[in-house]
Each structure stands twice: as structure tokens, then as C-alpha cells.
N, CA, C and O atoms as a MOPAC input file, in Angstrom:
PM7 MOZYME 1SCF
protein

 N    172.23300 1   -67.91800 1   165.83600 1
 C    171.89600 1   -67.07500 1   167.25100 1
 C    170.88300 1   -66.46600 1   167.19400 1
 O    170.41000 1   -65.94600 1   166.18400 1
 N    170.41500 1   -66.46500 1   168.33600 1
 C    168.80600 1   -65.74800 1   168.32900 1
 C    169.01800 1   -65.00500 1   168.98500 1
 O    169.67800 1   -65.11300 1   170.01900 1
 N    168.24900 1   -63.56000 1   168.32900 1
 C    168.53400 1   -62.23700 1   168.73300 1
 C    167.96800 1   -62.14600 1   170.16700 1
 O    166.83200 1   -62.50800 1   170.47300 1
 N    168.99900 1   -61.55700 1   171.12100 1
 C    168.66000 1   -61.38400 1   172.54600 1
 C    167.96200 1   -59.81300 1   172.64900 1
 O    167.35600 1   -59.55100 1   173.68800 1
 N    168.03900 1   -58.86200 1   171.66600 1
 C    167.54200 1   -57.71100 1   172.02100 1
 C    167.11600 1   -57.21700 1   170.81700 1
 O    167.22900 1   -57.76000 1   169.71800 1
 N    166.48300 1   -55.86800 1   171.15300 1
 C    166.04100 1   -54.88600 1   169.75900 1
 C    166.91700 1   -55.00300 1   168.64000 1
 O    168.13500 1   -54.90800 1   168.78700 1
 N    166.35400 1   -55.21100 1   167.47800 1
 C    167.01600 1   -54.75100 1   166.31900 1
 C    167.77400 1   -53.48600 1   166.14400 1
 O    167.43800 1   -52.31200 1   166.30100 1
 N    169.18700 1   -54.18900 1   165.68000 1
 C    169.97200 1   -52.26800 1   165.26800 1
 C    169.56000 1   -52.02700 1   163.81700 1
 O    170.24300 1   -51.21400 1   163.19400 1
 N    168.62600 1   -52.56900 1   163.24500 1
 C    168.27600 1   -52.12600 1   161.74000 1
 C    166.72900 1   -52.16800 1   161.77700 1
 O    166.39800 1   -53.35300 1   161.82800 1
 N    165.77800 1   -51.45200 1   161.77300 1
 C    164.32000 1   -51.63600 1   161.67100 1
 C    163.84100 1   -51.77200 1   160.01900 1
 O    162.92300 1   -51.00800 1   159.72200 1
 N    164.10500 1   -52.22500 1   159.45000 1
 C    164.17100 1   -51.74100 1   157.85100 1
 C    163.51900 1   -52.90300 1   156.96700 1
 O    163.92700 1   -53.99900 1   156.58300 1
 N    162.12700 1   -52.06800 1   156.78300 1
 C    160.59600 1   -53.13500 1   156.34900 1
 C    161.01600 1   -53.61100 1   154.84400 1
 O    160.67700 1   -53.04200 1   153.80600 1
 N    161.86700 1   -54.83700 1   154.95800 1
 C    162.53000 1   -55.17600 1   153.39600 1
 C    161.29100 1   -55.40600 1   152.74000 1
 O    161.20100 1   -54.73200 1   151.71300 1
 N    159.96300 1   -56.37300 1   153.05700 1
 C    159.35600 1   -56.95000 1   152.67300 1
 C    158.05700 1   -55.34200 1   151.67600 1
 O    157.65000 1   -55.10900 1   150.53700 1
 N    157.96900 1   -54.85800 1   152.75000 1
 C    157.41300 1   -53.41800 1   151.94200 1
 C    158.16300 1   -52.58100 1   151.20700 1
 O    157.57600 1   -51.61200 1   150.72500 1
 N    159.46300 1   -52.72500 1   150.97200 1
 C    160.30900 1   -52.18500 1   149.79100 1
 C    160.31000 1   -53.18800 1   148.54100 1
 O    160.07200 1   -52.83000 1   147.38700 1
 N    160.51400 1   -54.07600 1   148.81000 1
 C    160.59500 1   -55.13700 1   148.03700 1
 C    159.40200 1   -54.81800 1   147.12000 1
 O    159.59900 1   -54.32300 1   146.01000 1
 N    158.11300 1   -55.10700 1   147.58900 1
 C    156.57500 1   -55.24100 1   147.21800 1
 C    156.57900 1   -53.70600 1   146.58900 1
 O    156.00000 1   -53.60700 1   145.50800 1
 N    157.15800 1   -52.50900 1   147.13100 1
 C    156.95200 1   -51.74300 1   146.03300 1
 C    157.76700 1   -51.27600 1   144.99300 1
 O    157.49000 1   -50.44400 1   144.13000 1
 N    158.81800 1   -51.91300 1   145.17400 1
 C    159.95200 1   -51.60400 1   143.89100 1
 C    159.47000 1   -52.84300 1   142.93500 1
 O    159.70300 1   -52.71000 1   141.73400 1
 N    158.89700 1   -53.89100 1   143.32000 1
 C    158.79000 1   -54.94800 1   142.06200 1
 C    157.27200 1   -55.32000 1   141.66300 1
 O    156.86000 1   -56.27500 1   141.00500 1
 N    156.43000 1   -54.03800 1   142.39900 1
 C    154.81500 1   -53.81400 1   142.08000 1
 C    154.70500 1   -53.53900 1   140.07200 1
 O    153.69200 1   -53.73000 1   139.40000 1
 N    155.64200 1   -53.21200 1   139.71300 1
 C    154.97500 1   -52.79300 1   138.20600 1
 C    156.20300 1   -53.81400 1   137.89300 1
 O    156.50000 1   -53.70600 1   136.70300 1
 N    156.98100 1   -54.73300 1   138.53800 1
 C    157.54300 1   -55.68000 1   137.38400 1
 C    157.24800 1   -57.14800 1   137.83300 1
 O    157.86100 1   -58.10500 1   137.36000 1
 N    156.03200 1   -57.28900 1   139.00500 1
 C    155.87700 1   -58.50600 1   139.14700 1
 C    154.13200 1   -58.37000 1   139.16000 1
 O    153.52600 1   -57.30300 1   139.25100 1
 N    153.48900 1   -59.77800 1   139.04000 1
 C    152.29900 1   -59.87000 1   139.33600 1
 C    151.79900 1   -60.12400 1   140.66200 1
 O    152.60200 1   -60.46300 1   141.53100 1
 N    150.75300 1   -60.02200 1   140.88900 1
 C    150.78200 1   -59.83000 1   142.78700 1
 C    150.65800 1   -61.55500 1   143.21900 1
 O    150.90400 1   -61.92600 1   144.36600 1
 N    150.29300 1   -62.39900 1   142.25300 1
 C    150.57200 1   -63.47600 1   142.79700 1
 C    152.36200 1   -64.09500 1   142.64800 1
 O    152.75500 1   -65.11800 1   143.20800 1
 N    152.99300 1   -63.44300 1   142.01500 1
 C    154.54800 1   -63.68900 1   142.01900 1
 C    154.97700 1   -62.89000 1   143.24800 1
 O    155.84100 1   -63.28800 1   144.03000 1
 N    154.36000 1   -61.81500 1   143.35800 1
 C    155.05400 1   -61.00000 1   144.37200 1
 C    155.36200 1   -61.72700 1   145.90300 1
 O    156.39600 1   -61.66600 1   146.56800 1
 N    154.49500 1   -62.20400 1   146.10900 1
 C    154.16200 1   -63.10300 1   147.45800 1
 C    155.70200 1   -64.26900 1   147.35600 1
 O    156.51200 1   -64.49800 1   148.25400 1
 N    155.67500 1   -64.82500 1   145.92800 1
 C    156.73900 1   -65.62500 1   145.94100 1
 C    157.93400 1   -65.04900 1   146.06500 1
 O    158.78000 1   -65.83100 1   146.49900 1
 N    158.24600 1   -64.17500 1   145.88500 1
 C    159.69200 1   -63.34600 1   145.06900 1
 C    159.63800 1   -63.00100 1   146.84600 1
 O    160.64800 1   -63.52800 1   147.31100 1
 N    158.93800 1   -62.40700 1   147.82600 1
 C    159.29300 1   -61.87900 1   149.06900 1
 C    159.71100 1   -62.87300 1   149.55900 1
 O    160.78200 1   -62.83000 1   150.16400 1
 N    158.97500 1   -64.09000 1   149.44100 1
 C    159.05900 1   -65.42000 1   150.80000 1
 C    160.78700 1   -65.83600 1   149.97700 1
 O    161.77800 1   -66.09500 1   150.66000 1
 N    160.78900 1   -65.82300 1   149.16500 1
 C    162.30700 1   -66.13600 1   148.40600 1
 C    163.45800 1   -65.52800 1   149.12300 1
 O    164.37400 1   -66.00900 1   149.79000 1
 N    163.07700 1   -64.14000 1   148.72600 1
 C    164.14100 1   -62.99900 1   149.29800 1
 C    164.20900 1   -63.27900 1   150.84800 1
 O    165.22800 1   -63.12100 1   151.52000 1
 N    163.28900 1   -63.60800 1   151.21100 1
 C    163.29100 1   -63.58400 1   152.65300 1
 C    164.10700 1   -65.09400 1   152.91500 1
 O    164.90100 1   -65.04100 1   153.85400 1
 N    164.05000 1   -65.91900 1   152.47800 1
 C    165.03200 1   -67.42500 1   152.44900 1
 C    166.33400 1   -66.94500 1   152.13100 1
 O    167.21500 1   -67.53900 1   152.75200 1
 N    166.78600 1   -65.93000 1   151.25000 1
 C    168.04500 1   -65.64800 1   150.56400 1
 C    168.68900 1   -65.22600 1   151.73000 1
 O    169.59700 1   -65.85100 1   152.27800 1
 N    168.16300 1   -64.03600 1   152.15200 1
 C    168.26700 1   -63.12700 1   153.28500 1
 C    168.77400 1   -63.67500 1   154.64600 1
 O    169.71000 1   -63.26900 1   155.33500 1
 N    167.87600 1   -64.75000 1   154.86300 1
 C    168.64300 1   -65.65700 1   155.84200 1
 C    169.61200 1   -66.66100 1   156.03300 1
 O    170.17400 1   -66.99600 1   157.07600 1
 N    169.74200 1   -67.13500 1   154.78000 1
 C    170.66400 1   -67.96700 1   154.55000 1
 C    172.36300 1   -66.90800 1   154.31400 1
 O    173.38700 1   -66.92000 1   154.99700 1
 N    172.02200 1   -66.14600 1   153.12300 1
 C    173.17700 1   -64.79200 1   153.36900 1
 C    173.88300 1   -64.58800 1   155.10900 1
 O    175.06900 1   -64.78400 1   155.37500 1
 N    172.71800 1   -64.11800 1   156.21500 1
 C    172.62800 1   -63.93300 1   157.56300 1
 C    173.76300 1   -65.05600 1   158.41200 1
 O    174.69700 1   -64.87700 1   159.19300 1
 N    173.16600 1   -66.18200 1   157.83700 1
 C    174.05900 1   -67.48100 1   158.54100 1
 C    175.32300 1   -67.47700 1   158.10500 1
 O    176.09200 1   -68.25000 1   158.67500 1
 N    175.74600 1   -66.79100 1   157.22400 1
 C    177.25700 1   -66.96800 1   156.58700 1
 C    178.50400 1   -65.94000 1   157.58900 1
 O    178.22400 1   -65.55000 1   158.72200 1
 N    179.39100 1   -65.73900 1   157.14200 1
 C    180.23100 1   -64.57900 1   157.50700 1
 C    179.49600 1   -63.24300 1   157.85500 1
 O    178.69200 1   -62.58300 1   157.19500 1
 N    179.93000 1   -63.08800 1   158.87700 1
 C    179.07100 1   -61.35200 1   159.33100 1
 C    179.81600 1   -60.35200 1   158.37100 1
 O    181.00500 1   -60.24200 1   158.06900 1
 N    178.91100 1   -59.80100 1   158.07500 1
 C    179.37600 1   -58.87800 1   156.81800 1
 C    178.04300 1   -57.69000 1   157.10800 1
 O    176.96800 1   -57.92200 1   157.66100 1
 N    178.63500 1   -56.11400 1   156.41900 1
 C    177.73500 1   -55.10600 1   156.50900 1
 C    176.42000 1   -55.74100 1   155.84200 1
 O    176.34300 1   -56.78100 1   155.18900 1
 N    175.07200 1   -54.53300 1   156.29500 1
 C    173.57900 1   -55.13500 1   156.13300 1
 C    173.87100 1   -54.66000 1   154.52200 1
 O    173.23800 1   -55.36800 1   153.73900 1
 N    174.47400 1   -53.89300 1   154.04000 1
 C    174.01700 1   -53.50200 1   152.70400 1
 C    174.51500 1   -54.84100 1   151.84300 1
 O    173.79800 1   -55.28700 1   150.94700 1
 N    175.63500 1   -55.37200 1   152.13900 1
 C    175.99300 1   -56.31400 1   151.49500 1
 C    175.23000 1   -57.61100 1   151.43000 1
 O    175.25300 1   -58.43300 1   150.51400 1
 N    174.55800 1   -57.65600 1   152.53900 1
 C    173.44800 1   -59.10600 1   152.95200 1
 C    172.60700 1   -58.52600 1   151.92700 1
 O    172.52700 1   -59.18500 1   150.89000 1
 N    172.07500 1   -57.63100 1   151.97400 1
 C    170.83100 1   -57.24600 1   150.76400 1
 C    171.03200 1   -57.51000 1   149.49600 1
 O    170.16200 1   -58.15300 1   148.90700 1
 N    172.22500 1   -57.07700 1   148.78100 1
 C    172.65600 1   -57.06300 1   147.72200 1
 C    172.48600 1   -58.56300 1   147.33600 1
 O    171.73300 1   -59.11100 1   146.53100 1
 N    173.63900 1   -59.13900 1   148.35700 1
 C    174.01700 1   -60.66400 1   147.99600 1
 C    172.44500 1   -61.56700 1   148.18200 1
 O    172.25500 1   -62.62600 1   147.58500 1
 N    171.54600 1   -61.01900 1   148.98300 1
 C    170.26600 1   -61.86400 1   148.68500 1
 C    169.01200 1   -61.61100 1   147.73700 1
 O    168.00300 1   -62.27600 1   147.50000 1
 N    169.41500 1   -60.55900 1   147.35600 1
 C    168.53000 1   -59.67200 1   146.22300 1
 C    168.79600 1   -60.25400 1   144.84600 1
 O    167.86800 1   -60.52600 1   144.08400 1
 N    170.15200 1   -60.45300 1   144.51500 1
 C    170.55800 1   -60.91100 1   143.36400 1
 C    170.30100 1   -62.27600 1   142.82000 1
 O    170.09700 1   -62.36300 1   141.60900 1
 N    170.28600 1   -63.16000 1   143.42300 1
 C    169.83400 1   -64.75600 1   143.10200 1
 C    168.26100 1   -64.78000 1   142.98700 1
 O    167.74100 1   -65.50200 1   142.13600 1
 N    167.46100 1   -63.96800 1   143.86400 1
 C    166.22800 1   -63.81600 1   143.85600 1
 C    165.46800 1   -63.14400 1   142.57400 1
 O    164.50400 1   -63.64000 1   141.99100 1
 N    166.19500 1   -61.74300 1   142.22300 1
 C    166.05300 1   -61.58500 1   140.91000 1
 C    166.32500 1   -62.37600 1   139.97500 1
 O    165.44200 1   -63.02700 1   139.41800 1
 N    167.34900 1   -62.43800 1   139.71000 1
 C    167.65500 1   -63.65200 1   138.48500 1
 C    166.64400 1   -64.80200 1   138.57600 1
 O    166.08500 1   -65.02800 1   137.50300 1
 N    166.31300 1   -65.50600 1   139.50000 1
 C    165.25600 1   -66.65000 1   139.66900 1
 C    163.69800 1   -65.99100 1   139.03300 1
 O    163.00300 1   -66.63200 1   138.24400 1
 N    163.39600 1   -64.83800 1   139.46200 1
 C    162.17700 1   -64.33700 1   138.75600 1
 C    162.56200 1   -63.50400 1   137.58200 1
 O    161.70100 1   -62.77800 1   137.08600 1
 N    163.71400 1   -63.53100 1   137.10900 1
 C    163.77000 1   -62.53500 1   135.50300 1
 C    163.86300 1   -61.02100 1   136.05400 1
 O    164.02200 1   -60.13200 1   135.21600 1
 N    163.80900 1   -60.81800 1   136.87100 1
 C    163.80900 1   -58.91500 1   137.19600 1
 C    165.23900 1   -58.51400 1   136.97400 1
 O    166.29500 1   -59.11100 1   137.18300 1
 N    164.94200 1   -57.25000 1   136.45800 1
 C    166.30600 1   -56.77900 1   136.47400 1
 C    166.35500 1   -55.74400 1   137.63600 1
 O    167.40700 1   -55.16100 1   137.89900 1

């Protein structure tokens, strides 16, 4: 469903991911990591409604596993 109004949460996920991963990921891999994380987050939001923190955790875990980040 498309968003019809302002977001309730304005959290700059890409910036946070880059800050957290900058010591763990090369610049080349960081962009792919962010894109993969975004896609996982979209997939997670298409499912059953859940709290935002669960969406973040459930989308970052598979992304981190895929790139070998603890």
C-alpha cells in the first residue's frame, strides 16, 4: 500500500548502516550491503504488521549473514 502521508518514523537507515559498517566493509561492498539491506527491509514490511525494531532486526540479520558481518 502506498504511503499517503508523512512517515511516522524518519530514520536514516542507510546512513546508520554505513557508519556501523565502515570498519567492517570496503567501500565497494558497503553500497551493495545497503542495497541488499533495503530490499530485505522492503520484503519484511510486505509481511505481517510488526513493530519497527523487529523490521530492522529481521532485515539486517540476513543481510549481515550474507556479507559475513557479525
